[in-house]
N, C-alpha and C positions, 0 to 999 in steps of 0.2 A: 676196929681201931687197934693200932699197934700197942703192945704193952708199954706201960710207962717206964719200964726198965730197959726198953729197946734203945741202945746207945745211939745208933744212926738216926732214929726218930728224934731223940732229944737234941742231938747235934744239929739236925736240919731245922728244928723249931728255933733253936738259939741263933742259928745263922740268919734265918729270916728275920728274927727279932732285931738283930744288929742293923739290918737294912730297912727297918720299918719307916724310919724318918725320911730316908731318901725316896722310898716308894710313895709315901704320902705327899711329899713335895711334888713328885711327878704327876700324880692324879689330881691333886688340888689346884694345879696351876695350868691345866690344859686350856682353859678359857682365857688365860692371861699370859700366854707363852711369850708374846712379844716383849713385854717389859723384863721378863726373866732373861731373854736373850741379850737385850741391851745392857742389863746389869752385868752379865758375864763379860761382855765386850769391854765395858769401862773398867771392870776390875782387872782385866789383863793389862790394859793400857796404863793404869795407875801402878800396878805392881812392877811393870817392866820399863817405865819411862826413863830410868837411869841406866838401862842396859845399852850395849853398843847398838843393837838394832833399834831400840826405842829412841835413842838420841838421833840416829840417822834419819828416822822417819817422824821426828817431832811429836812423839806420843803425848807430851805434856801440853800440846796445843790442840789436841783433838777433843771436841766436845759433842760430836754427833756422829751417827753412822755415815752420813754423807761425807763428812770430813775424813773419816777413816777410809772410805772408799777412794777419795781423792788423794790422800797422803800416801797410802800404802798400795803399791801395784800388786796385782794378782801374781803369785808365784806359779807360773805355768809348768816349770820344770825344776826338779830337785837340784840341778846344777846351779840354779840361782841362789840356793841356800847353802851350797857346799862350802864357800869360804867361812861362813859362820860356824858350820858344823866342824870344820877342821880346827878352828880355834878351841871349840869345846873339847874335841878329842885330844888337843894338846894340854888340856887341864886348865885353860883360862876360864875365869868366872865372869858372870854378869854379861854374857854375850847375847843370848836370846831370851833368857829369863834370869832372875836373881840366883846367884850361886852356880854350882856345877852339876852335871847330870849324876844321878844315882848309878845309872848304867846306860848303855846303848843297846837297842835292838837292831839287828841287821835284817833287812828284808831279803826275800828269796831271790829277787832280781830275775823274774821270769822273762822279761823282755829287755831289760837294761841292766847296767851294772848295779850291784847291791847298794842299797841306801842305808846309812846309819841314822837311826831315829833316836834322839835323846829322850830319856825318861827321868822325871823328877817326882817328888812326892805328890805335887799338885796334879800331875797328869794321871798318876795311879789312882788318886781319889776321884778323878773325873770318870775313869773307867768304872769305878764302883757305883757312881751315880747312874750309869746306864745299866749295870748288871742288876741292881736292886729291884727296879720295877719289872724287869724281865723275869727274875726268879719268883717274885710275888705273883706275877701274872701266871706263871706255870703252876704255882701252888693253888691258885683259885680255879684255873681252867682244867687242870689235871691233878686233883687233890691226892691221888695215890702215887704221884711221881716222886715227891720229896718226903717220903716216910721211911725209906730204907737206904741201902747203899747205892752209890752212883758211880758210873764210869765216865770220867772226863778224859777227852782225847789227850793221849800222851804220845810222844814220838821219841825214838832213839836219836841221840845226837849224831850229827853227820860229820862233825869236825871237832878238833881240839878247841876248848874254850879259849877265847881270845881275850888278852888283857893288854890294853894300850900302854905306851910308855908312861903316860900320865898316871897309870894305876887304875884307871876306870875300866871296868869289865864290859865286854860285849856279849850280850846274852845273860840269862839268869841261871842260877844254880838249878832251880826247878820252878814249876808254875806257881808255887805258893809265894814267890817273890813279888807277884803282882798284888798281893793282898796284905792287909795289916796283920800283925802277929795273932790277934784273937781270931780273925776270920780264917787265917791259915791253919790254926790249931783245930778249929771246929771242922774245917774241910778234911783235915787228916783223919777225923773220926768217921767221915762219910765216904771217902774214896774207897772203892773196892780194890783198886790197883794203886799202891803207894806211888807218889810222884817221883820218888827217888829212882825208880827203875828207868826213868828217861836218861839216866847217865850210862846205861848199858849201850855200848857202841856197836855190838853185833846185832843186826836186825833180827836174825833168826832166834837168837837167845832172848831178845826183847819180846818177840811174839810168844814164844813158849812160856816165859815167866808171866807175861800178861794174862794168858789164858789160864794158867794154873791158879792165879789169884781170882780171876773172874769165876771159874768153875767151882771155887770154894765159897763163892758168894752168890749162889743161885737165887737168892731172894732180892736180887738187883731190881731197883724200881725206876731208874733214870739213866739214860745214856746221852752224853753230849760229845759229838765229834764235829769236825769241820766238814771234810769231804765225805759224801756218801760212798765214794769208792773205797775210802779207808775202811769203813765198816764191812763192805762187801769183801774186801781183801782179807780182813781179819777172820771172817767166817770161812773163807776158802782155806786159809792157813790151818784152821782147826780141823777141817776135814782131811787135809793132806798130812797132818802131823799129829793126829790124835793119839797114836800109840806113845810117842815121845812125851806129849803133854801130860797124859794120864799115868805115866810110869810110876809116880810116887803116891798115887791115890790108893785107897783101900780097894780090895777086890769088889766089894759091894758097890762103891761109888763108881768105880771104873766100868763095871758092867751096866750100871744104870745109865751113865752118860753115853757109853758106846752104843747102847740099844737105840738111843735117840739119833745118834750120828749115822747109824746104819740105814736110816730112812732118809727121805727127802725132807729134812727137818727145817723148821723156822726158828728164829731167835726166840720167839715167844714160847716155844717148847722147851728150850734150854733154860729160859728165865721166865717162869710162869707169872711172876708178879711185876714184870716190866710194864710200866704204864706209859712211857713216852721216850721217843728218840728225837733228839734235836740235831739237825745238820743243815748244810746249805741246800736250798731247793731252787734257787734262781740262777740265771746265767747258764754257763756250761753245765753246772751241777744238775740242772733240771732234767737233762737227758738220762740221768742215772736213777731218778727217783722211782720210776716204775719197777726197775730191777731190784732196788733196795726194798721197796714195799713188799714185793713177792717173798723176799728173804725174811722179812719181819713177821709176816702173818698178819694178825689183827692189831699189832702194836702200832699206834698212830705216830706220824712224823710231824714235828713242828719245824717250820723253816726258820733257820737262824736269821738274825738281823745282819745288816751290812757293817762289818767290823774289820778293821785293818790294823797294821802295826802303828799307823799314825793316829788313829782314833776310832770312835764309834759313830756311825751315821744313823742307823735304825736299830730298833729292838722289836721282837715280836710281842705284841700286847693286844689283848681283847680281839683276836682274830685278824689283826692287821700288822703291818710293819710301820711303826710310828717313828718319826724323827726323835732321836735321843736328845731332846732339846735342853735338858738339865745338865748335860755332860759338857758340850763345847759350844762355841758360837759358829753358826752356819750361814752361808750365803749360797745362792743358786744362780748359776750362769746359764742364760738362755742361748739358743742357737745364734742369735744376733750379737752375742757378746755382752749384753746388758746383764747386770746382776741385781738380785732382789733378796729380800729376807723371807723368812718362813711363811709369813701370813699372806704373801703376795703371789704364791704359785697358782697357776691355772690348771684345773683338773684336766687330765689328758695330755698335758704338755710334758716335754722331757727337758731335763736340766743336768748340768754337771755340778757336783757338790764341791763347794769351796769352804775350807775349814780353818778356824782359828782355835788354838788349844793352849792350855797352860804349859804344854811342853815346848813352846817356842815356835810353833807353826803359825804364821800370820798370812791370812788370805791364800792358803795353800790349796791349789786345785788338785783334788784327789783323782780327777778324771773318771770317777765313778759316775755313770749316767743313770739317772733315775726318772721314773714317770710318776707324776702326781695322780693318785687315785681318789683324792678327796681329802676331807679333814675330820679330825676329832677335836672340836674346839678350834683353837688356832694352830694346832699341830698337824702337819700334813702326813697322810698315809702315802708311803713311797714304795715303788717296785723297782728293784735293781735290774737293769738291762744289760750292763757290761761296761767295759772300759773304753772310753772314747779315744784314748791315745794309743791303743793297740791296733795298728793299721798296717797291712801289708801293701807295699808300693813297689812291685817289681819293675813296672814300666809306666807308672803313673795311674794305675787303676784304683788306688785308694780304697782297698777292700777292708772294711773295718770289722772289728769283733761284733759290733751291734748288728751289722748286716748278716754276717754269718750265723749268729745266734738266732736271728729271726727265721732265716731259711731252714736251719736245722730243726728248730722247734716245730715248724709247720710240717716238715717231713716226718718227724717222730710221731706227731699226732695222726697223720694219715696212714703211716705204716708202722704200727706198734711192734712188729717183729724186729725192727731195728734195735739193737742193743746199745750201739755207740756209733758216733760219727766223728771223723777227724778230717781236716784239710791239710794236705802236705804240699810243700813247695817243690816243684820239679823244674830244674834249670839245666837239664842235660843238653838239649839242643836249642830250644826256644822256651822262654819262661812260660810257666803255666802252673796249674794246680791239679792235684789228684785227690779225689774224694775217697776216703777209706770208710767202708761200711762194715761194722761187726754184726753178724747175724748168722744163725744156724738154719734159718728157713725163709730166705728171701727169694722172691721170684720176680721182682720188679726193679732190678738194678738200673736199667737204662731210663726208666720212667723217673726214678728218684733223682738220678744224675741230671736229667733234663729239667726237672722242676727246680732243683737247686740252682742250676745254671741260669734259668729264667729269672729267679729271684735275685741273683747277683747282677744280672743285666739291667735291673731297675736302677742300679748305680750307673749314671751316664759315663763316668770315667772308665768303669770296667767294660761297659758295652762298646765304647769307642776303641779301647785297646784290642778287643776281640775283632771288631770290624776292620781295623787297620792291620790285623795280622801280627800285632806286637805281642799278643798273648794267645797261647793255644787254647782252644775250647776245653772245658772241664772234662777230665777223664775220671774213671771210677774203678774200684776194685773191691770185691767182697771177701771178707775173711771170716773164718769160723770163730766161735766164742773162744777167747783166750788171747786174741791179738792185743787187746787192751792191756793185759798184764805185761806183755813184752814192751809195748810202747811206753807205758807209764814207768816201768822199771828203768828203762834206758833214759827217760827224761829226768827222773829223780837223780840218777847217777851223774848225768851231764850237768845238772843245775845245782847239785848238792842240797836238795830240798828234803826236809823231814817229812815222813809219811803223813802225819796228821795235818801238816800245813799245805798239802798238795792242792794246787790249782792248775789244772791242765788247760792251757790256752786252746782256742779253736784252731789256730794255725801252727803247724809243727814242721820241723825239718825232716826231709825224707830219710836221713841217716838213722832215724829212730825205728825204721821199719826194715825187716829183712827183705831181700829181693824176692824170695820164694813165696808165692801166694798160696794160701790155704783155700783152694777153690772148693765150691760146693759140689 
């Protein structure tokens, strides 16, 4: 048991205590989640009935979910919301919700132009409604995780902080802006790396200073990052720049840490009290988990829930990813276009998530595709599969992220020597795709390529494009370990994405890859 004078331990206990009510609300209403959801919906409609969006869609006349579904069309694309967002950016009030935004968050825009998402106090509170049961679940399932210092993913800023003419800022000063003042203060006592370093614009300096803080807090017990690649890259950076990082350490500390680094070390050796790492484990991130686990040693990984700038869909809880039903109002769109509520999902079926939030999103199709794995009470357990609106259509083949993800996962399971897979668009002479395989010990390149091509051909549009000669058959190339670093670095630079927010899509442009192949 940690000493009662252990400040991180005390701060963690107090932080969890501030979230106890939200956690109890979550666990006590699992069997009655439907009325909770309907109550949230009607509270949104009442609060926003006098806003411009509310008047246009007659919120004051909606008395049932069926009426809401009839009165308000699903927002399939952000462009449908853009006129309202522009009014909010101009400083106009009572547009999507009462008042004006506290700030905007700008999405990374991996496949489309960046989107501006308004944040208000009510939306921030909804995020906390989701975080509370997640953190309490961590404390129960991994009791040693929240007793010491924690590292929460931070990233250097990639551009100047934007302030609109209305005076509303785009982006936050630091991550603590998402929390109330008490929570932010408590987290400040827990963080091993202060959130202020995210203001460092030089990525190299950012990583150096991050590691200097981390290595002075080797009793670290919890790590929360988004992308597994981010943590892998962080560890590689330590190995590459250890001398610079350890320059100001005492001789004894420097020698102690350097002795670990001189071996094929794991993060568990650097931080012997580390009890849990939280990161993405589904979608494209799943292809990196084996590699990350090897670097972690015996430290367990907990898969993060499905969370985006717009809102929270799932949280990890009791061994599953449960719908964050106390946070927002959710609908689920089936393949035939029909929508239903949380209690009506069929186990094994897939759905797109449609979200309504206190932040002014009404029936907003996130295009996150999930599979229902069963229920805990009235709350569905959901598996994230990918984004339904991320589709490549060079000649009408309609190759989706979901299809690619399924094919890649099967290949990775069958050939564990694969470290990473990418699909690149090749339009030199005739449109087609090139499979990029990262591996140091691969002997089955053609078999892998043929199997993935066969999986793609299960899509009738792709098969027809191949048969008609409109699309060239899939080609492949094997690159040694390290090609991911090049691809990802160029992708980040092109998109202006922060390291910690990195989501690499399955399909990339060929300009991210040098022409010279690192053959086996």
